[in-house]
C-alpha positions in Angstrom: 138.0 79.9 112.1 139.5 83.2 113.2 137.5 85.8 115.0 137.7 89.4 116.2 135.7 89.0 119.4 136.4 90.2 122.9 135.4 86.9 124.6 134.9 88.7 128.0 132.6 91.3 126.5 130.5 88.9 124.5 129.6 86.9 127.7 127.5 89.9 128.6 125.2 88.9 125.8 124.2 85.2 126.4 122.5 84.6 123.1 125.3 86.1 121.1 127.8 84.1 123.1 125.8 80.9 122.4 125.9 81.7 118.7 129.7 82.4 118.8 130.4 79.1 120.6 128.2 77.2 118.2 129.9 78.7 115.1 133.3 77.9 116.6 132.2 74.3 116.8 130.7 74.2 113.3 132.9 76.3 111.0 135.8 74.1 109.9 137.6 76.7 107.7 141.0 78.2 108.6 140.4 81.2 106.3 137.0 82.0 107.8 136.7 85.2 109.9 133.9 86.1 112.4 133.2 89.7 113.5 131.2 90.8 116.4 129.5 94.2 116.9 131.2 95.2 113.6 130.7 98.9 112.8 129.9 99.5 109.2 128.5 103.0 109.1 128.6 105.7 111.8 125.2 107.4 111.1 124.2 110.8 112.3 123.6 109.6 115.9 124.5 106.5 117.9 121.0 105.1 117.2 121.7 105.5 113.5 124.9 103.4 113.5 124.9 100.4 111.2 126.4 97.5 113.2 126.5 93.9 112.3 125.9 91.8 115.4 127.9 89.0 113.8 129.4 88.9 110.3 130.8 85.6 109.0 133.0 85.5 106.0 134.1 82.1 104.8 135.4 80.9 101.4 133.9 77.5 102.2 130.6 78.3 103.9 129.8 81.7 102.3 128.7 85.1 103.8 126.4 85.3 106.8 124.9 88.3 108.5 123.6 87.2 112.0 121.4 89.2 114.3 120.1 88.1 117.7 116.7 88.8 119.1 115.8 87.9 122.7 112.2 88.8 122.3 109.6 86.4 121.0 108.3 88.9 118.4 110.4 90.5 115.7 109.1 94.0 115.2 109.8 96.6 112.6 112.8 98.0 114.4 114.6 94.6 114.3 113.7 94.2 110.6 115.0 97.7 109.8 118.2 97.0 111.7 118.8 93.8 109.7 117.9 95.5 106.5 120.4 98.3 107.0 123.2 95.9 107.6 122.3 93.8 104.6 122.0 96.8 102.3 125.3 98.2 103.5 127.2 95.0 102.9 125.5 94.5 99.6 126.3 98.0 98.4 129.9 97.7 99.3 130.4 94.4 97.5 128.4 95.5 94.5 130.9 98.2 93.8 133.3 95.6 92.5 132.5 94.2 89.1 134.4 91.1 90.0 131.8 90.2 92.6 128.8 90.7 90.3 127.2 88.0 88.1 124.9 90.6 86.5 124.7 94.4 86.7 122.7 94.3 89.9 123.3 90.8 91.3 126.1 89.5 93.4 127.9 86.3 92.5 127.6 85.2 96.1 124.5 85.0 98.3 124.3 87.1 101.4 122.5 85.2 104.0 120.6 87.2 106.7 119.9 85.1 109.7 117.9 86.0 112.8 118.7 84.0 115.9 116.2 83.8 118.7 115.8 82.1 122.1 112.6 80.5 120.9 110.9 79.9 117.5 110.3 83.3 116.0 107.1 84.4 114.3 106.0 83.3 110.8 105.1 86.7 109.5 108.6 87.7 108.7 109.9 88.5 105.2 111.1 85.4 103.4 114.4 87.1 102.8 115.3 86.5 106.4 116.3 83.1 107.7 115.2 82.5 111.3 116.4 79.8 113.5 117.6 78.9 117.0 121.3 78.4 117.9 121.0 74.6 117.9 119.7 74.8 114.3 123.0 76.4 113.0 124.7 73.2 111.8 121.7 72.4 109.6 121.4 75.9 108.3 125.1 76.1 107.4 124.8 72.8 105.6 121.7 73.9 103.6 123.1 77.3 102.5 126.7 76.2 101.8 127.6 77.3 98.3 128.2 74.6 95.7 131.6 76.2 94.8 133.8 78.0 97.3 134.5 81.7 97.0 137.6 82.1 94.9 140.8 83.3 96.7 140.8 86.6 94.7 137.1 87.3 95.3 137.5 86.5 99.0 140.4 88.9 99.2 138.3 91.7 97.7 135.3 90.9 100.0 137.5 91.1 103.1 139.3 94.2 101.9 136.1 96.0 101.2 134.3 95.2 104.4 137.2 95.8 106.7 138.2 99.0 105.0 141.6 97.8 104.0 140.8 98.5 100.4 140.8 102.2 101.2 144.4 102.1 102.4 146.1 102.2 99.0 147.0 105.7 97.6 147.1 105.3 93.9 149.5 107.5 92.0 149.0 108.4 88.4 152.0 107.1 86.5 150.2 107.3 83.1 150.7 104.6 80.5 153.4 102.2 81.6 155.2 99.3 80.0 154.2 95.9 81.2 156.5 94.5 83.9 158.4 97.8 84.2 159.0 99.2 87.7 156.1 101.6 87.3 153.9 98.7 86.2 154.8 96.7 89.3 154.2 99.7 91.6 150.8 100.2 90.0 150.1 96.5 90.5 151.0 96.9 94.2 148.8 99.9 94.6 145.8 98.3 92.8 146.2 95.1 94.8 143.4 95.4 97.4 145.1 95.0 100.8 143.7 92.9 103.6 144.1 93.1 107.3 145.3 90.0 109.0 143.4 88.8 112.1 145.9 90.4 114.5 145.5 93.8 112.9 141.7 93.5 112.9 141.7 92.7 116.6 144.0 95.5 117.3 141.9 98.2 115.7 138.4 96.8 115.9 138.2 95.7 119.5 137.7 98.4 122.1 139.0 96.8 125.3 138.9 100.0 127.4 142.3 99.4 128.9 146.0 100.1 128.0 147.1 98.2 125.0 150.5 97.6 123.3 150.8 96.8 119.6 154.2 95.3 118.7 155.6 94.7 115.3 158.4 95.3 112.9 158.6 98.3 110.6 156.0 97.8 107.9 153.8 95.5 109.9 150.9 98.0 109.9 151.2 99.6 113.4 150.5 103.2 112.1 147.6 101.9 110.0 146.1 100.1 113.0 146.4 103.2 115.2 144.9 105.3 112.4 141.9 103.0 112.1 141.6 102.8 115.8 141.3 106.6 115.9 138.8 106.7 113.0 136.6 104.0 114.5 136.5 105.6 118.0 135.8 109.0 116.5 132.9 107.5 114.5 131.5 105.9 117.7 132.2 108.9 119.9 132.2 112.1 117.8 132.5 114.4 120.8 135.5 112.6 122.2 139.0 114.1 122.3 141.6 111.8 120.7 145.4 112.4 120.8 147.7 110.8 118.2 151.3 111.5 118.9 154.6 110.4 117.2 158.3 110.9 117.3 159.4 111.5 113.7 158.2 114.9 112.5 157.9 113.8 108.9 155.4 111.2 109.9 152.6 113.8 110.7 151.3 114.2 107.2 151.2 110.5 106.6 149.2 109.9 109.8 146.6 112.6 108.9 146.2 111.1 105.4 145.8 107.6 106.9 143.2 108.6 109.4 141.3 110.5 106.7 141.2 107.3 104.5 140.3 105.1 107.4 137.4 107.4 108.4 135.8 106.8 104.9 135.2 103.3 106.1 132.6 104.6 108.5 131.4 107.8 106.9 130.9 108.4 103.2 130.6 112.2 103.1 131.2 113.7 106.5 134.6 115.3 107.1 136.7 114.9 110.2 136.7 117.7 112.8 140.4 117.9 113.5 139.7 119.7 116.8 138.6 116.3 118.1 141.5 114.3 116.7 144.8 116.1 117.6 147.8 114.8 115.6 150.8 116.2 117.4 154.6 115.6 117.6 155.8 114.6 121.0 157.7 117.8 121.8 156.4 120.9 120.0 157.2 124.6 120.3 155.7 128.0 119.8 155.5 127.4 116.1 154.4 123.8 116.0 151.9 122.2 118.3 153.2 119.3 120.4 152.1 117.2 123.3 154.7 118.4 125.8 154.4 122.1 124.8 150.6 122.0 124.8 150.5 120.2 128.2 152.7 122.9 129.7 150.5 125.6 128.4 147.3 123.9 129.5 148.6 123.4 133.0 150.2 126.8 133.6 153.8 125.6 133.3 156.5 127.4 131.3 157.8 125.0 128.7 161.6 124.3 128.5 163.4 125.0 125.3 165.6 122.2 123.9 168.7 124.1 125.0 167.3 124.5 128.6 166.3 120.8 128.7 169.7 119.7 127.4 171.5 121.8 130.0 169.3 120.4 132.7 169.7 116.8 131.6 173.5 116.9 131.3 174.4 113.6 129.7 170.8 112.4 130.0 167.9 112.6 127.6 166.7 116.2 127.1 163.1 115.2 126.3 163.0 112.8 129.3 164.2 115.6 131.5 161.6 118.1 130.1 158.7 115.7 130.6 160.0 114.7 134.1 160.1 118.4 135.2 156.5 118.8 133.9 155.3 115.7 135.8 156.3 117.5 139.0 153.2 119.6 138.5 149.5 118.6 138.6 148.4 117.5 135.1 144.8 117.8 134.1 143.5 115.0 131.9 142.3 116.1 128.5 141.8 113.2 126.1 139.4 110.3 125.9 141.9 108.2 123.9 145.7 108.5 123.5 147.5 106.8 120.7 151.3 106.8 120.8 153.2 105.9 117.6 156.9 105.0 117.4 156.7 104.2 121.1 160.2 102.7 121.1 161.7 106.1 120.6 160.0 107.8 123.6 161.3 107.9 127.2 159.2 106.6 130.0 158.5 110.1 131.2 156.6 110.8 128.0 154.5 107.7 128.5 153.7 108.8 132.0 152.7 112.2 130.8 150.4 110.7 128.2 148.9 108.4 130.8 148.1 111.5 133.0 146.6 113.3 130.0 144.1 110.5 129.3 140.8 110.7 131.1 140.2 106.9 130.5 142.4 103.9 130.3 142.4 104.0 126.5 146.2 104.5 126.1 147.4 102.5 123.1 151.0 102.5 121.9 152.7 101.0 118.9 156.2 99.6 119.7 158.9 98.3 117.4 161.0 96.2 119.7 163.6 95.8 116.9 163.8 99.5 115.9 167.1 99.6 117.9 169.1 96.4 117.4 170.9 96.9 120.7 167.6 97.3 122.6 165.7 94.1 121.8 164.4 93.3 125.3 160.6 93.4 125.4 159.5 96.6 127.0 158.7 96.5 130.8 155.4 98.3 130.9 155.5 98.5 134.8 158.6 100.8 134.7 157.5 102.6 131.6 154.2 103.9 133.1 155.3 103.9 136.8 153.5 102.9 140.0 150.6 104.2 142.1 150.8 105.3 145.8 150.5 101.6 146.8 153.4 100.7 144.6 151.1 98.8 142.2 151.9 99.2 138.4 149.6 101.6 136.6 149.8 99.4 133.6 150.0 95.7 133.7 149.7 93.7 130.4 150.0 90.4 132.2 146.5 90.5 133.6 143.6 88.5 132.1 142.3 91.2 129.7 142.3 89.9 126.2 144.3 91.5 123.4 146.2 94.0 125.6 149.5 93.0 124.0 149.2 92.1 120.3 152.2 91.1 118.2 151.9 91.8 114.4 153.9 89.1 112.7 153.4 89.9 109.0 155.4 92.6 107.3 153.4 94.3 104.5 156.0 96.9 103.5 159.4 95.4 103.1 159.8 92.5 100.7 160.8 89.3 102.4 164.4 89.0 101.1 165.1 92.7 101.9 163.8 92.2 105.4 165.9 89.1 106.0 168.9 91.1 104.6 168.2 93.9 107.0 168.3 91.5 109.9 171.5 89.8 108.7 173.3 93.2 108.3 171.8 94.7 111.4 172.7 91.9 113.8 176.0 91.2 112.0 175.0 87.6 111.4 177.6 87.1 108.7 180.1 89.6 110.1 183.4 88.3 111.6 181.4 88.1 114.9 177.7 88.3 115.6 177.0 91.7 117.2 173.6 91.4 118.8 171.2 88.7 120.0 167.6 88.1 120.7 167.0 86.5 124.1 164.5 83.8 123.2 162.9 81.8 120.4 159.6 83.5 121.2 161.1 86.9 120.4 162.0 85.6 116.9 158.6 84.1 116.5 156.8 87.3 117.6 158.8 89.1 114.8 157.4 86.7 112.2 160.4 84.3 112.0 160.6 80.6 112.5 163.4 78.9 114.5 164.5 75.7 112.8 167.4 75.0 115.2 168.6 76.2 118.6 167.0 77.5 121.8 168.6 81.0 121.9 171.0 79.9 124.7 174.6 81.1 124.5 176.6 78.8 122.2 173.5 77.3 120.5 173.8 76.7 116.8 170.8 78.8 115.5 169.0 78.5 112.2 166.3 81.1 111.6 164.0 81.4 108.5 161.2 83.8 107.6 158.1 81.9 106.3 156.7 83.3 103.0 153.2 83.5 104.5 154.5 86.4 106.7 154.9 88.6 103.6 152.0 89.2 101.1 152.2 86.7 98.2 152.4 89.4 95.5 155.5 90.8 97.1 157.1 87.3 97.2 156.3 86.8 93.5 157.7 90.2 92.4 160.7 90.9 94.5 163.4 88.2 94.2 167.2 88.4 94.8 167.7 90.8 92.0 165.6 93.4 93.7 168.6 94.0 96.0 171.7 95.4 94.4 175.0 96.7 95.8 177.6 98.9 94.0 181.1 100.0 95.0 182.7 103.2 93.7 186.1 104.9 93.9 184.9 108.2 95.2 181.9 110.2 96.3 181.5 112.1 93.0 181.5 108.8 91.1 178.9 107.4 93.5 176.7 110.5 93.2 176.9 110.5 89.3 176.0 106.8 89.3 173.0 107.4 91.7 171.8 110.2 89.4 172.1 107.9 86.4 170.1 105.2 88.2 167.3 107.6 89.2 167.2 108.9 85.6 166.7 105.3 84.3 164.0 104.7 86.9 162.0 107.8 86.0 162.6 108.0 82.2 162.9 104.4 81.3 161.0 102.5 84.0 158.3 105.1 84.2 158.3 105.6 88.0 157.5 109.0 89.6 160.1 111.1 91.4 158.1 110.4 94.6 158.7 106.7 94.1 162.4 107.2 94.8 164.1 108.0 98.1 167.8 108.4 98.7 168.9 107.9 102.3 172.5 108.9 103.3 173.9 106.9 106.1 177.2 108.8 106.3 176.3 111.5 108.8 179.5 113.4 108.4 179.2 113.8 104.7 175.5 113.9 104.1 175.4 117.6 103.0 178.1 116.9 100.4 176.3 113.8 99.1 173.0 115.7 98.8 174.7 118.6 97.1 176.4 116.3 94.5 173.3 114.2 93.9 171.1 117.3 93.4 173.6 118.8 90.9 173.8 115.6 88.9 170.1 115.1 88.8 169.5 118.6 87.5 171.4 117.5 84.4 168.4 115.2 83.8 165.8 117.8 84.7 165.1 116.0 87.9 164.7 118.1 91.1 165.1 117.0 94.7 163.4 117.6 98.1 166.1 117.6 100.8 165.1 116.8 104.3 168.5 117.5 105.9 167.5 120.8 107.5 163.8 120.8 106.8 161.2 121.0 109.6 158.4 120.1 107.1 156.1 117.3 108.3 155.8 115.9 104.8 158.2 113.2 103.6 157.4 113.6 99.9 156.6 116.5 97.5 155.0 115.9 94.2 157.5 115.8 91.3 160.6 115.7 93.6 163.0 112.9 94.6 163.3 112.8 98.4 166.8 113.0 99.9 166.6 112.0 103.6 168.7 111.3 106.6 168.1 108.1 108.5 166.1 109.8 111.3 163.9 111.7 108.9 163.1 108.5 107.0 161.8 106.6 110.1 158.1 105.7 109.8 158.0 106.3 106.0 158.3 104.0 103.0 159.1 104.3 99.3 159.0 102.0 96.2 162.7 102.4 95.5 165.2 103.1 98.3 168.9 104.0 97.6 171.2 104.0 100.6 174.4 105.8 100.0 177.6 106.3 102.0 177.6 102.7 103.2 181.4 102.7 103.5 180.9 104.7 106.7 179.2 101.6 108.2 181.7 99.0 107.0 184.7 101.0 107.8 183.7 100.2 111.4 181.8 96.9 110.9 181.4 96.1 114.6 179.7 99.4 115.5 176.1 98.4 116.3 174.8 102.0 116.2 175.8 102.2 112.5 174.4 98.8 111.9 171.1 100.0 113.5 171.0 102.9 111.1 171.5 100.5 108.2 168.7 98.2 109.4 166.3 101.2 109.7 167.2 102.5 106.2 166.8 99.1 104.5 163.3 98.6 106.0 162.0 101.7 104.4 161.7 100.0 101.0 158.5 98.4 99.7 160.1 97.4 96.5 163.7 97.7 95.4 166.8 98.3 97.4 170.1 99.8 96.2 173.2 99.9 98.5 176.2 102.1 97.5 179.5 103.2 99.0 183.1 103.9 98.1 186.4 102.1 98.7 187.6 98.7 99.8 185.4 98.6 102.9 182.4 98.0 100.6 184.0 94.5 100.0 182.8 93.6 103.5 179.2 94.4 102.6 179.5 92.3 99.4 181.0 89.4 101.4 178.3 89.4 104.0 175.6 89.6 101.4 177.2 86.7 99.5 177.2 84.5 102.6 173.5 85.3 103.2 172.7 84.3 99.6 174.8 81.2 99.8 172.8 80.2 102.9 169.6 80.6 100.9 168.6 83.7 103.0 168.6 81.7 106.2 170.2 83.2 109.3 172.8 80.7 110.5 174.9 81.6 113.5 176.2 80.7 116.9 174.2 82.5 119.7 176.7 85.0 121.2 177.2 85.6 124.9 175.0 88.3 126.4 177.9 90.1 128.1 179.9 90.1 124.9 177.1 91.8 122.9 176.6 94.3 125.8 180.3 95.2 125.6 180.0 95.8 121.8 177.0 98.1 122.5 178.8 100.0 125.2 181.9 100.4 123.0 179.8 101.6 120.0 178.0 104.2 122.2 181.3 105.5 123.6 182.8 105.7 120.2 179.8 107.6 118.9 179.9 110.0 121.8 183.7 110.6 121.3 183.2 111.3 117.6 180.4 113.8 118.3 182.5 115.6 120.9 185.5 115.6 118.5 183.6 117.2 115.7 182.1 119.7 118.0 185.6 120.8 119.0 186.6 121.0 115.3 183.6 123.2 114.7 184.8 125.5 117.5 188.3 125.6 116.0 186.8 126.7 112.6 184.8 129.4 114.3 187.9 130.6 116.0 189.5 131.1 112.6 191.6 128.0 112.1 191.6 126.6 108.6 191.2 122.9 107.7 194.9 122.4 106.9 195.8 123.7 110.4 193.2 121.4 111.9 194.6 118.4 110.1 198.1 119.2 111.3 196.7 119.4 114.8 195.1 116.1 114.5 198.3 114.5 113.2 200.2 116.0 116.2 197.5 114.6 118.6 197.9 111.2 116.9 201.7 111.3 117.4 201.2 112.3 121.1 198.9 109.3 121.5 201.4 106.9 119.9 204.2 108.3 122.2 202.0 107.9 125.3 201.1 104.3 124.3 204.8 103.4 123.7 205.8 105.0 127.0 203.4 102.7 128.8 204.8 99.6 127.2 
């Protein structure tokens, strides 16, 4: 049996703890889930909240609503409390025709059980079962259903009661052909989602202390934070909650997710967004942000990006801005702070958020594999800093439960696409492996299984991703043919082919324009790509939404195909993802920064993946993908030396820095009036000077 229970908190209720321990002993069902103090409905006041003291869901043993009563007499208040929980659970399940045997009767019995220290009175309604903790084994045996709850019905029950069923945003694709792409996307959206036990513990348990939620892209971190915000707001409607993030285009999705999550606790009431502030990390005079607002609230003049960049020199401009602000006294403002995309923020921002929080409820979502060259588990001591006695402000190694939760399942990216992203990102089937994870535990925390090796230098490693760490419907629908790669002779040919593909997807497969996203990975030529693709799509009466220079917080717009850079795509997902300009990656196959961009782009898909590029360098992609397929999508490699991978990273960073500086100088030459032919001649001359210098040194 799994359970969402803070074992330290439940010890404060001896009777509830006795019941919990007895159920752990009795319930022999790996699919069973036990909830404690489970909020079902917020009510108008705290006294009106509908909370199940314990809720047991089990395919084998059935559905039980437990309440505990320490008094010898059960009064009307107790009966009303139990009635309210029963009626709420019943009404939620009765919404689903699949769970009804008749119009007003459920297929499965809801058992209301009152647990007391002593025998309770006999004047209670017969709809209640009363017993003592020691009677639980007999009671479970008596009320065990003759037939177990079916897997599909159990999925619906769990999804409805946890609120996961409210996650799916259904899009109107009209009448669709069976097994078409549109049909499959409809199927995904109508498939009632379920939270796994780690997600439930992450959002449901209020541990009143700092908490980190780790997981890959698509593991549900944003959803967990959104539900955490909605639940806390339901319990504490006057509290101030901050939800912050790094990618500007994520803001709209977060607001939508919190809105849907709140419907789990309140049927009609709308959210007062003055109490839940959704803000980008930085901000400016036109857009509210954490840094900018904190400056204004504390009487500090905020730095512009240009000022921060100048002050930081070669360092991080945002880190510098936050560090300067921290030199001032910061007044706490929020009762809960939620940080999404934590891997992208500098430690100074964490420290600012910590000071802005009036409580210890600082929770951050962290993708330790968002950057393939930064796969060491975050050190929270250095991240949050130390107090005057040099003690860490945040320590996840103490005894508090569920302070550091790893989400191992990936709900977005299909299993084979995710494995492919890891293979390309780490360079597993490159001429040399480019990056390494430091331990088998790191692989396991990411939802993989190590079949061979101990992650020591020189070890022969064999890594697989178990099917159970991806939803079964995704495994059934998205096989090898859901990933395709195409090589073209030039950009125009590539753009024409991409437009033809999108036309087929929309007009033959029935998908919506918002089901398609094109991500350009070639930073130098992204404007040209988007211009060409937009022109070609107009021939099919298909319009685009370009995020290249947009400051919009929305990633999609109805009726438009999204064209995005890698950075703007972070945190978002799409049914069909087309990644163009891949020759830019494989022209320099050992560059881990480019590999990281490819990994991020590939993990945006929740369905199909198309990889395109031009020229002979695309043959390297095809070769790596063939080796992955030949190895049955297993990651087989020799663990590289740590210093070697660090050198690769350093070289990649230096190369990226040089390219940025070079193109900055080229821009200056153009601004000075030099045309492109003159610039090319200058570059040829510089190349000759380099060769002459090299020969002179030999």
